[in-house]
C-alpha positions in Angstrom: 10.0 39.2 85.5 11.8 42.4 84.6 13.0 42.9 88.2 14.4 39.3 88.2 16.4 40.0 85.0 17.9 43.2 86.5 18.9 41.3 89.6 20.6 38.6 87.6 22.5 41.1 85.5 23.6 43.0 88.6 24.8 39.8 90.3 26.9 38.7 87.2 28.4 42.2 86.8 29.3 42.2 90.5 31.1 38.8 90.1 32.9 40.0 87.0 34.2 43.1 88.9 35.3 40.9 91.8 37.2 38.7 89.3 38.9 41.6 87.7 40.1 42.9 91.1 41.3 39.5 92.2 43.3 38.9 89.0 44.8 42.4 89.1 45.8 42.3 92.7 46.8 38.7 93.3 48.6 38.1 90.0 50.2 34.7 89.2 47.0 33.6 87.5 46.6 30.4 85.5 43.6 29.2 83.5 42.1 25.7 83.3 39.8 25.4 80.3 37.5 22.7 79.1 35.1 22.1 76.2 32.8 24.9 77.2 35.2 27.6 76.0 35.1 26.2 72.5 31.4 25.8 72.2 31.2 29.4 71.0 33.6 28.4 68.1 31.1 25.8 66.9 32.7 22.8 68.6 30.2 20.8 70.7 31.4 19.3 74.0 31.9 15.6 74.2 29.7 14.7 77.2 26.7 17.0 77.1 23.4 16.3 75.4 24.0 15.9 71.7 27.8 15.6 72.2 30.0 13.1 70.5 30.0 10.5 73.2 26.2 10.4 73.1 26.4 9.1 69.5 29.6 7.0 69.7 30.9 4.8 72.5 34.3 6.3 73.4 35.6 3.0 74.7 35.2 1.8 71.1 35.8 4.8 68.9 38.4 6.6 71.0 40.3 3.6 72.6 44.0 3.0 71.9 43.4 -0.8 71.9 40.7 -0.5 69.2 42.8 2.1 67.3 45.6 -0.5 67.0 43.2 -3.1 65.7 41.0 -0.9 63.5 42.1 2.8 63.2 39.2 3.5 60.8 36.8 3.7 63.7 38.6 6.7 65.2 39.1 8.4 61.9 35.3 8.0 61.2 34.5 10.4 64.0 37.6 12.6 63.8 38.5 12.8 60.1 35.9 15.5 59.2 37.1 17.8 61.9 40.7 17.4 61.0 40.2 17.9 57.3 38.1 21.0 58.0 40.4 22.3 60.7 40.8 25.8 59.2 37.0 26.3 59.5 37.2 26.5 63.3 38.6 29.7 64.8 39.2 31.1 68.3 36.3 33.0 69.9 36.5 36.1 72.2 37.1 33.8 75.2 40.3 32.4 73.7 41.4 35.8 72.5 40.8 37.3 76.0 43.1 34.7 77.6 45.8 35.6 75.0 45.4 39.2 76.0 45.7 38.5 79.7 48.9 36.7 78.9 50.2 39.6 76.9 49.3 41.9 79.8 51.5 39.8 82.1 48.6 38.7 84.3 48.2 35.1 83.0 51.1 32.7 83.4 49.7 29.8 81.3 46.7 28.1 80.0 46.1 24.5 81.1 43.6 23.0 78.7 41.8 19.7 78.4 40.8 20.6 74.8 42.3 19.0 71.8 41.1 21.5 69.3 44.2 23.7 69.2 42.2 26.9 69.4 44.4 28.4 72.2 47.4 28.1 70.0 45.4 29.6 67.1 44.5 32.6 69.3 48.1 33.5 69.9 48.5 32.2 73.4 52.2 31.2 74.0 52.3 29.1 77.2 49.8 26.3 76.7 49.7 23.0 78.5 47.6 20.7 76.3 47.3 17.8 78.7 45.1 15.8 76.4 47.2 16.6 73.3 46.1 18.3 70.1 44.3 17.3 66.9 46.3 19.8 64.8 49.4 17.5 65.1 49.2 14.2 63.3 52.0 11.7 63.1 52.8 8.4 61.5 52.8 5.6 64.1 55.6 3.9 62.2 58.2 6.5 61.0 57.0 9.4 63.2 56.7 11.8 60.2 54.5 14.7 61.3 51.6 16.3 59.5 49.8 19.4 60.5 46.0 19.6 60.1 44.3 20.0 57.7 47.1 18.9 55.4 46.9 15.1 55.6 46.6 12.4 53.0 43.1 11.1 52.0 41.7 8.0 53.5 39.9 6.6 56.5 42.3 6.1 58.0 45.0 8.1 56.2 48.4 6.5 55.7 51.8 8.1 55.7 53.2 9.2 52.3 56.7 8.2 53.4 56.3 4.7 54.7 52.7 3.7 54.5 52.2 3.6 58.3 48.8 4.6 59.7 48.4 8.2 60.9 47.3 9.1 64.4 46.5 12.6 65.9 48.7 13.5 68.8 45.9 13.2 71.3 45.4 11.0 74.4 43.0 8.1 73.7 41.3 6.0 76.3 43.9 3.6 77.7 46.8 6.0 77.1 48.7 8.0 79.7 48.6 11.8 79.7 51.9 13.5 78.6 54.0 13.4 81.8 55.8 16.7 81.3 52.7 18.7 80.6 50.8 17.1 83.5 53.6 17.6 85.9 53.9 21.3 85.1 50.1 21.7 85.2 50.2 20.4 88.8 53.1 22.6 89.7 51.4 25.7 88.3 48.2 24.8 90.2 50.2 24.6 93.4 51.9 27.9 92.9 49.2 30.1 91.4 47.4 32.9 93.3 44.3 32.7 91.1 42.9 29.9 89.0 40.4 30.7 86.3 38.2 27.6 85.8 36.5 28.0 82.4 34.0 25.7 80.7 34.8 22.5 82.4 32.4 20.2 84.3 35.1 18.7 86.6 34.3 15.1 85.5 37.6 14.0 83.9 40.6 13.3 86.1 43.4 14.1 86.7 42.5 17.6 85.2 39.5 17.8 87.5 41.8 17.6 90.5 43.8 20.7 89.5 41.3 23.3 91.0 41.4 21.4 94.3 45.2 21.5 94.2 45.1 25.2 93.6 42.5 25.8 96.3 44.3 23.8 98.9 47.5 25.8 98.1 45.7 29.1 98.9 44.6 30.2 95.4 41.4 32.0 94.7 39.2 30.0 92.3 37.2 32.1 89.7 34.8 29.9 87.9 33.2 30.9 84.5 30.6 28.3 83.7 27.0 28.0 82.7 26.6 25.5 85.5 28.4 25.8 88.9 30.7 22.7 89.0 33.1 23.9 91.8 31.4 24.7 95.1 34.8 25.9 96.5 35.0 28.7 93.9 35.1 32.1 95.6 33.8 33.8 92.5 31.2 32.1 90.2 30.3 33.9 86.9 27.2 32.3 85.3 28.0 33.5 81.7 29.6 32.4 78.5 33.3 32.8 78.6 33.3 34.8 75.3 31.2 37.4 77.1 32.7 37.3 80.6 36.4 37.2 79.8 36.5 40.3 77.6 34.5 42.2 80.2 36.9 41.1 82.9 39.8 42.5 80.8 37.9 45.8 80.3 37.4 46.2 84.0 41.0 45.3 84.8 42.1 48.1 82.5 39.8 50.5 84.4 41.5 49.7 87.7 44.1 52.3 88.6 
């Protein structure tokens, strides 16, 4: 058993070193992140065992059609998170991506996450292709609120006009923000390296972005507890909060 553990550690360290060298030499790196990067911040993923969609039918509780008829259903599952928004903070994985950006090695973060933790970490160029829970607006007068500062109620109503409030997130039945999606596709086509972090590749069109990058000649570096992208040249079977800071440390060691 001891020899097996040593072998696993050696394999992971080797892949981390490979990733560091690829990011350093190829440059023009982008990151695609999913729910897995935020698990270490105490936010459970939607689709895994024990996730939100195991308890609530998303076609009912997160559908735009249902929201228009009965917004209380959506606010029943989202209100607590939004009202406690300040309790959730970026973890070392988010902070490492911010540092990569500061180092000039990461062009942007494309994220499927709606938790806003990349923005909290200090990352500047973020493409939130599913929107963000931190921004809430009135569907009537468009007044904006920023989580957690929203009126009471399930659902809450606008203090200016009495319209219902809705987070700026994409519900089932809504289109993704066209500008963010278009740029995400462009960045995927033009990057030299794509870091694929904490995503299971089940949700389109985001799941197609690594394939776009790979077809365009980019190296895929996957950091996931389960290998979701067989075309990835580098697969690191580790939590992103451990792997990403270690990648940065090794980049700094490269002369």
